[in-house]
N, C-alpha and C positions, 0 to 999 in steps of 0.2 A: 426292713422292707426289701423284698427282692428286686434286682434290676428290672424285671418284667412288670412288677407292680408299679415301680416308679415311672416307668414309660407309660402304663395305663393311666396313672394319676395325671401325668403331664398332659396326656391327650384329652382327658376329660376337662381340663381347664382352657383348652384352646377352643375358640369360637369356630364353628365349622364355616368354611369359605364358600359363599354362594357362587353359582355360575356367573352371575352378573359381576361379582367382585373380582373373580378370576379373569373375565374379560376386560375389566377396567384396568387390573394390573398389567395385562399384556398391552393395552392401549398406551398406558404410561410409559411402557418401555419402547414405544415406538416414536421416532421423531415427528411424524407427521400428526397434524390436528385438522379436523374439519371445522371451518367457520360456519356457525349455525345460520346465520343470516347475512350474507355479504352486503356491504353497504355500498351503494353506487358512489362513483367517483365524486360526483357533485354534491352528494349528501353527506360526505365524511366531514369531521369537524375541522373548521378552519384554524390554521396554526398562525396567521400572520400577526396576531397580537403578541404572541410569545416571541416570534422572530423579529424582535425590534431592531432597527439599523444600528441603534447606538450599542446594544448588547452585542451584536455581531461584530461590530467595529472594535469593540474592546476586546473580544476574543482574538480577533486577528492580531491587533496590536500586541497582545500578550505573546502570541506565538512568535511573531517577527522579533521580539526582544530576546528570545532565547538563543543561546550560542550554538553555533554550528561547527565551530573550529575550522571554517573554510573548506569543509567537505562537500562535495557535489556527487549525486549518483551519475555514473556513466551508462549504465544499463545492466541487463542481467549478466551473471557471472559466466553462464554457459555460452554467451554470445561472443566471448573472447577466447579462442582456441589456441592451440600450440602451433598452428602453421601459418596464420596470417594475422596481420595487424588490424586493428579497428580505429577508425578515426571518428571524432566528434568535436564540434565547437561547443564549449561550455563557457558561459558568462562572457562570450566574445574571445575566448582563448582557444586556439587550435590545438587539440590533444590527440595524441596517438597512444594506443595501449596494446601490449602483447604479453606473452608469458614466456619466462626464461625456461631453461631446461628441466627445472625442478617443478615447473607449473606455477611459480610465483608471479603474481600481477605485476606488471612494469607499466610506467606511463611517462610521458614527457611532451615537450613541444612537438606539435605535428609537422613542422617545417625542417627540412634537412639543414644542418649547420653549414653544409658546403655552399649550395647555391639555391636553397630554399624549396626543393622538391618536396611533394607530399609524401610523408613517409608512410601513411596509412595504405599505399599502393604496393609497398615492398613485401616481399615474402619473408617468412621467419623460419629459420633452420637451426635446430639445437639451441634455441633461445636467442639466437642473433638476428636482429632486424636489419635487412640490407636495403638501402636505397636503390631504386630501380633506375634512377638517372645516371649515376656514376659509380654505384657499388659500395658507397660508404656503408660501414658496418657498425651497429650500436648493441652493445650488451646491457644497456640500462645504466650504465655508469656515466658520470660527466665526461664530455668529449668536446673540444674545440668550441666552447661557449655553449654547448647543448647540455642542460641541466635537467635531470630527471624530476618529476613531480612525485610527492608521496602518493602511493596507492594502497588500496585496501580492498580485500575480497572477504566478505562476510559469510560466504557459502551460498548465497543466493543472488547478491548484488555486488557490482563492482563500483568502486568509489575513487575519486581522485581529489586530491587537496590543492586548491589554487589560492595561495595566501594573498597574492596581489589582487585578485578578483574578489575575494571574500572580504579582506580588510579587517578580520577579526584576530583575536589572539588564537594561534594555531593550537589544535588539540592533536594527540598522537593517533587517534582513531576517530571514526565517525561516532555521532551519538545515535546509538542503536536502541530500538525498542526491546522490550521482553518479547520473545517469540518462541514458539515450539521448534525443536530441532528440524531442520530441513529434511534430514535423512528420515525422520519418522512422521513426516507429513506428506500431504499431496500438494504440490507447489505449482504455481503458474505465474508467469511475469508477462505483462502487456505494456507496450509503450505507444502512446499517441503524442501528436505535437499540435499545439494551438497557438494562436496569435494573442498572447496575453502575457502578463507577469505571473511569477510564482505566487505573489500575494493573491491574485484572483482565484487560483486553483486552491490555495489554502482556505480562502473565504468560503468557497463552495463547500468544502469538506466539513467546515466547522459550523455549517448551517444544517443540522440533521432534521430540522422542522420541514424541509422541502421534500423528504424522501418519498412519503406516500402520494403526494400531489405530483410531483415532477416525474416520478418513476413507478406509476401504478402497476406496471407489468412486473415489478420485482418486489415491492414492499406494500404492506397494508398494516392497518391497526397500530399505526406508529404513535407512541407517547414519549416525549421527552420527560424524564423523571429526575433528572439532576442537571441544573443549569448554572451558568455564571451568576453570582450575586448582583444585587442592584448596584453596587458601586463599581462594577466591572471586574472584580477580582475573580478569577477562575477557581472552582473547586479544585483541591489538590489532585484529585483523581479524573478530572476531566468531565465530560458531559455523558450521562448514562441515558440510553434509549431502549425502550421496550418495542419491539417490532417483530412482525411475522414476514418471512420470506416466502413468496408466492412459488408454489410448485406447478400446480395445475388445478383449474377449477376452483373448488373450495379447499383443496388441500394446502395447507401451510406449515412452516416450521416457525414456531415462536422462540425468540431469543432475547436476551438482554445485552446490548452492546455498549462498550465504553470508547468514547472518542477522545484521544489526547494528541497533542502536538509536542513531541519531545525536542524538536529543533525547528527553525524558522521555515523550512522547506519540506516538512514531513507532517502528515497527519496519520494516525494509526487508529484502526477500529479494532478493538480486542472483543471477542465473545466471552463474556463473563458468566453467563448461565444460559442453560438450554443446550439444544444439540449443537455438537461441535465446540463445546466450552474449551477455551484455550486457543482457538483458531484466531488468526490475525490477518487483516487486510491493510497494507501499508501503501499510502499514496505519497510519492516523492516528486517534487517539482523542481525541475532543473532548468535554469536560464540558459538559453542557447546564444542568442544574439539577434539583431535586428534582421527582418526580411527585406526584400528589395523595395518595399514601400516605407521602410523605416519603423514597422511595427514590432514590438518585442515578440520572441518566440520562445515557448517553454514546452519542454518535453515532460509529459506525466508518465511516470513509471509506477504501475500498480502491481504489487507483489502480493500474492494470496498464498497463505500457509494454512491449509485446512487439516485439521486433526480430529479425533474422536476417541473417546474412552471405550466405545462399543468393540467387543471382540471381532466383529466382522469388518472393522476397518482395514484390517490386513488385506482384505480382497480389494478395497479401494486404492490402496498403495500399489498393489500389483497392477491395477488397471490404470495407473497414473497416465501412461502415454496416450490413452484413449480419452481421458477425462481433461486433460490440459487444453485441448482445442475447445472444449465446451466451456471452461472456465474463462479462457481468453475471450470467447464470444460474448459471454455475459458481461465481462468487464468492457468490451468494446462498445456494446450496447449502451451501457450506463454513461460511459465517457463521450459517447456521441452527443448525448444530451448535456452532460455537464460541462464539456468544453464550450458548447455553444453559449451556455450561460456565463462562463468564465470570460470568453471572448466579449460578450455583450456588456459585462461589468467593466472590462478594461476600456472598452469604446466610451462608455458613459463617464468613467473616471477621467479619461484622457481629455474629454471635451467639457469637463466641468458640469455634467448633467447628472452625476450620480446622487441619488437621494441621501439625505442625512448630513 
């Protein structure tokens, strides 16, 4: 049989593709879907039976029992530059961070060992932090009772290890989730502060059942498909959720997301199926210290690493500077509500009125 005949034979065994099938194929390649009949907020399926207080408490307890190695998130990596130091109180410890001449992250106590001046007010030149009070210079090495803290830069977030505050067995590096490469993703980091403990933030993130009820502007058609077992043991892979992200009107993007808690102050949402598969949203809760009324304060750092297998995603990476403000605005809107809940949870816990 000639090659031409073989091609003709192959063509006769192929079913002709209808216009409708071709259109369906194109639609399947698009990330957006149209909800046929939007359900009013008050008519959606209640989730309170599944979100049992004991089940949520067990999930939080399991997360808090995991080791952190005494590592705490300081903030975004790009927030610590080459020419000025950054200061933050973490777990009641005053911390200063800066970069040496090679760009390596350095951290240590925030008080000058000479007379206690705030080191974060000092300039950095060629990797040397100089106190503005009397000019004492620090290069990150121990000096006159000033001892550096271990620091780590994962390419997106800056971390500091505080062994006295953490009280755990130290680890050489933070417990990091699997994430796409920041260089191949569109990333955004947003930080807010609330009057609660890290536990209250973690509890909020480990309750996916509230998503479509509490955030109807962002989530619809939410179903938890993988939950902790009845005895409180968590599934090895976390909690899986099928949910649609609202875009506009009836347009949504359906995905399957997996929530895990790799360490006691972090909850991670991985997109495991659907548009943006491989994307990650990390929520890190960093205790700061009490406010002037004695309430705990926690910094919530949300890091988004968005990726896609679509060829056009290169355009999104090129437009990342314009997209980041939009991503931070979406995070700010969600955490405006979620922090209010976390603060409410702390208030009820601290007064002995929390249910369960």
